[in-house]
N, C-alpha and C positions, 0 to 999 in steps of 0.2 A: 563398556570394558569389563570383561568377565574377571580379569585379574587385577582390577583397579585397587590401589591402596586406599583411595578415597572412600569414606563412609558411605553406605548405601543411600542415606538420605541426602547426601550432598552431590552425588554423582549426576553429571549432566548439566550442572549449573554453569552459566556464563558462556554457553555456546554461541548465543546471540550477543554481539557487542551492544553496549548502551547506545541507544539510537541517537541521542544528542551528541555525545562525544565522538561517535563514529563519523557523523557528518562534519563535526567541527574539525576533525583531523584532515578530512578531505579539503575543507575550505582553507585551512592553514597551508596545506601542501600547495594548493593553487596560488595562494598569496605569495608563497616563497618563490614561485616561478614567474608569476605575472605582475606582482605588486598589488598593494592594497586598493589602489584606484580602479583596478580592472576586475576586482572580485567583490560581489555582494554577499557578505557573510551575515545572514539573518538567522543565526543558529543559537548562540549562547545567551542565557538569561542574565546578562550583566549589562550595566549601562556603559556605553562608550560615547565620548564626546564627538563633535563634528569633525575632528581631525583624525578620528578612528583610534583614539587612545582610551585606555581603561580609565573610567571616571571614578574619582573619590571625592569625599567631602573634606575640604581642606582643614576644617577645624578638628575632624576626627583624626586625620593624619598628624596634625600638630600635637594633639593630645597624647598620642602614642609615642611620639618622639621625646616627650617631656616626663612621662610617667616613671616613677622610681622602679628600679630593676626588680625589686621584690614583689611589687604589685603586678608586674608584667609576667614574671617567670615562676613565682612560687605556686604551690598547689592551692587550689580553691577547695573549700569543703565539698563533700560528695554531693550534697543537695544544692550547693551554690552559696555564694556569699549572701548572708541574710539581707543586706542592703540592696543587692541585685535582685533578689526575689521580690522584695517589696517594690522596687523600681519597675520590674517587668510587669507586675500586676497594674501598677499605676499608669505606666506608659500605654499598656494595651487598652485599658478602659477609659482613661482620662476622665472626662466629666460624665461618663455613662456607666459607672459601676452599678450593677443591679442590686436590688434590695432583697432582704430575706434569704441570704445565701452565704455559705461558707466558701471562702476562696483560698486556695493553696497553690504554691508553685514549686517546681523542682527544675534545676538547670539541665539543659540538654545541648548537644552540639547542633545548633540551628533548629529549624522547625522539623527537619528530618528526624531528629532524635525524639521529638515530641510525638510525631506520628508513630514511630516505632513503639514507644511505650504505650500509646493508646491502643494499638493493635494487639501487642503481645500480652499486656496486662488486663485487657478487658474483653477480648474475643476468645472464645473457647477453641482449643486446638482442633483442627479438622473442620470447623464450621466456617461460615462465610461472613466477611465484612462487606458492606455495601458502599460503593463509590460511584461517582458519575461516569457516564460512558465516554465523556471527554475528560481525560485525566492525565496528570503528570505520571509518566511511566513508573518511577520508583515506588509509587503506592503499591503496585502489584508486586514489585520486587521485595519490598519490606514485608508484605503479608506472606508471600511464599517462602521467604527465608525463615519464617517462624512457624511454619506448618499451618498457615491459615489460608483459606480459599477466598476468592474475590467474586462478587457479583456486582452488576452495574444497574443503575437506574438511568433512564433517558433524561438528560438535562433539558432538551428542547423537543417540542412537537414538530410536525412536518412543516410548520410555518416558522420554525426557529424562535418560538415563544417558550419561555421557561415553563417546564412541565411539572407543576406541583402534583398533579394527578399521578404521574408515573412514579414519583418518589413515594407517595402514599401506597400505591399498588405494590411496589416491590418491597416496601417495609412490611406490609401485611403478609405478603407471601413468605418472607423469611421468618416472621414471628409465628407463623403456623407450624414451622418445622424446627425451630430452635427458640429457646427461651431468652436468648441474648441477641439484641440487635446493636451492632456497632456500625454507625453510618457516618460517612465523611462528607463535609461540605468545604469547598475551597472558595472562599469569598471574603471580602470584596476583591475584584480584579483577578478573577479565576484564571489559572494557568491550565489550558492554553487559550481560552477564548476571550478573556477580558470582561466576562459578564460579572455583574454584582447583584446578588439577591436583594430584593427590596424589603422594607419593613413589613409590607403586606404578605410577601412570601413567608417571612419568618413567623408572623403572627398566625397564619393559617397552619403552618407545619407544627408549630409548638402546641397549638390547640389539638391537633391530630395526635401528637405523641403523648400529650396528657391523657387523652382518651385511651390510647393503647396501654398506658401505665396503670389504668384502673385495675387491670389484671396484675396483681402483685407478684405473680410468678415471673412476669416478664421484666427484664432489665434492659434499659435503653441507654446507650452511650452515644452522644452526638459529638463527633470530632470536628473541630472547626479550625481549618488551616487559614490563618490570616497573614500570610507572608507578604502580600502586596497591599496591605491595608492603607499604607501611606502614599499610594500612587493612584488613587481613584477619587481624590477630592479632599476637601477640608476635613479635619478630624471630627468636626461637628456633624458632618454629613456621613462619613464612613463608619463612625462608631455608634451612631444613634441606636441601631438595632440591638446592641449589646445590652441595653437596659431591659430588654424583654426576657433575658435569660435567668431572672431571679424567680424565687417562689415556685420552683418546679417540684413535682412529687419526688419522694426520696429514692424511688427506683429509676430516676433519670439522672444521669451524670453528664455534665458538659466538660469536655477537655478542649483546650485551645492550644494550638501549636504556634507559639510566639517565636519569631525569628528576628535577629538583628541584621541578617545578611543584606537585605534590600534597603531597609530603612536607614542604615548607616553605611552602606556600600562597603561592607567588610565581610564578604562571602567566605573568604578563606579563614577567617578567625573562628568560625564554627561556634557561634554562641546563640542560645535561645533558651526557651523554657517550655515545659508542659504546665499549663495552668488548669486547675480543676475547679469546677463550680458544682456545689451540691447543697441540698437542703438539710443534709444530715451531718452533724459534727463527727459522728463515728466514721462515716464514709470519707469525710475530708481528712481525718487523721490517718486512715488507712491509705488514702491516695498518696500522702506524703511518704509513708513507710514503703509501700510497694514500689513506687517509682524511684525513690532514692536507692533502694536495694538493687533494682534493675540497672541503674546507672553504674553502681559499683561493679556489677557483674559483666558489664558490656564495655564501657569506656572509662570507668573509674571516677573521673571528675572532669569538669569543664575548663574553659580557658579563662584564667583569672583576670587577665588584662582587659578582656572584652567585658567581663562582668563589672569590673571596677569602672569602666567607662560609663556604662548605663547608670550605675549608682551615682556617679558624680554629675552626670548630665541632669539627672532629675533633681539634684540639690542645687544646681547652678543655673539660674534663669538666664544669665547672660550667655553662657556656653550653649544652652539649649536653643536660645533664640538664633544664635549664629548658625548652628547645625540645621535648624528648621529652614532658615532662609536659603542656605546652600542647597538643601534638598529640593526646595521649591523651584529652584532654577532647572533642575533636572526633570521634575514633574512636568513643568511647562514645556520643556524640550520634547519629552516623550509624547505629550498630547499634540504638539505641533506636528511631529512626525506621523502620528496616527491619523490626524485629520487629513494630511496630504494623501496618504494611502486610501483612507476610507472615502474621501470625496472623489478621488479618481475611480475607485471601485463602483461608486454609485453612478457616476457618469457613464461608465461603459457596461454596467449591468453585471459586474462580478459580485457574486454572493459572498458575504462574510458572516460569521457568527456574531451575535450581539456583543459589542465592545463598549464597556463603560470606563475602562482604565486598566492600568497595569502594563506589563512588559510585552505582552504577546497579542497578535491578531491571528485568527485562524480562518482559512478558506476551505469549505467542504470540497471533497473530491471523491470520485468513485474509485480511483486508482492512485492513491497518494504516492506510493513508491515510484510508479512509472512517471508521474508528473514531476516529482522531485528530481529524478534522474534527467529528465528533459531540461529542467531549469538549470541543473548543474552543467549541462553541455554549453549553456550560455554564461557559465561562471556565476550562477545565482544559487546559493546554498541555503536550503530551508530544511526543517525537520518534518519528515513524513510521519503522520500519525495513522491510526487505524482507519479514520474516516476523513482525513483532511490534511492540510499543510499548515504548519505553524511558522509564523514569521516573528522573529524576535525584534520588534520595532525599537526596543530599547538600545539595541546594539548597532543600529544602522545610522551612519552619518546622514544628515538630512538631504544632502545633495544626491544621494543614491536612491532616494525613494520615488521621485517622479518617474513614471513609466513602468514601475515594478508591477502594479496591478494589471496594467495592459499586457505585459509580457506573461503574467500568470494566467490571465484569461486565455491568451493565445495557446498556451500549453494545454490547458484544460479542454 
C-alpha cells in the first residue's frame, strides 16, 4: 500500500493467518454443523478428555477459586514475585540443578515471552538465530517481529535419526559470519515431533560449543524451550540432562523458557519465566536487568495469581503431590493415545517422526497442505507444516484414534 499509514517496518505483516488457529476455526465450524462425534479435531495443543472436554487439573482449579482477591488481581513486581522466581528455578531443575553456575529468573507470559526475550536481548538486529527445521511456527514470527532473521538446522537425517552433525555444521556456518550465535532447542517432547534429545546428544553438543567458545570474540546463547518437559516421563528421566549445563565458559549463556501452561493446564493464565545460567556473576546480574527492563517495555508485568500458585505449590508437599497425581493421569492418557496411533502406523507402514512424548505426532509429507485439505474433506483436521502433518494427540478423544493412521496413509 503506497499510502499506508502503517509504519514501513510493519507493513505486510499478518497477511497469512496463524496456521494453527486458521485450521482450528475450520474444525470448530465443522463441529458446529456436524457435531463433535463427526469431526476429528487434531489441531490445538491443549489436553482434552475422552468426552472431548477441555481438561484441567482439579487441584489447580480449586486453588484459584479459594485464593484471596488481592493475590489474584493485584500487580506483580515487574521481574516477578520473588518466591515465584525461586519456585520456577526449583521446579525446572528439581534434583538436577547444575553446579558452578549463577542462575537467575525473570517472569514472562508463558514460554513465549521467554523466547521473545532470548531472541531480542541476545541476537543482534538483522542477524540470524538458529532453530530446528521442524519448529513451532511462532518462533519465526517472534524473530521477524523484532528485526531478527531465522536459519534452520536439520533435526533429522534421511533415516529420521537426530542429526548432531547438522547442528554443528550450521552453527559453524553462522559463527563464521557473525560473532553471536543464538540457537534454540525445543526438548524434551519437541513440538511438533515429540522427539527428546538424549544425554549423549547434549554431552556432544556442549563439548562442541565449549570448543567454539575458545574464541573469546564469539558469544553463544543456547535457548532451551522445555514447555513439554512434564509429559515425556518421570522428572528423574526428563531433567537429568540439565545437570550438564553447569561450568560452561563465560561466553556461553543458557536461557530456559519455562512455562506453566502445559504442566498446570493453565494456558490462558500466561505464566512462565526466562531462566538464565552463566558462569559469570556479572552476566547473571545483567541478565536480570535487561530482561526485567524488556518486560516493563513490552507487557509491564505478569499474572500474579499464577505466580502465587507456583510459589505455594513448591512450599506445600500435599498440594504438589495432588497436582502431580492429577497430571500423571493425563500423561498416561496421552501415551495411550499415542501408542494406538503409532502401533497402527507401524502395522501399515506409515512413517512418523521419532516420538518420545509430548502433545504432538508428526507425519512427513511431500505436500502437507494438499494432504491436510484431503483429510478435511473427511472431517479430519490437522495442521499442515512445511514438511509434514502435525497431529495434536493430546486433544483427540481416544475413541477417534483407531483408523486415523490408515486414513492418513491413504491420503498420502
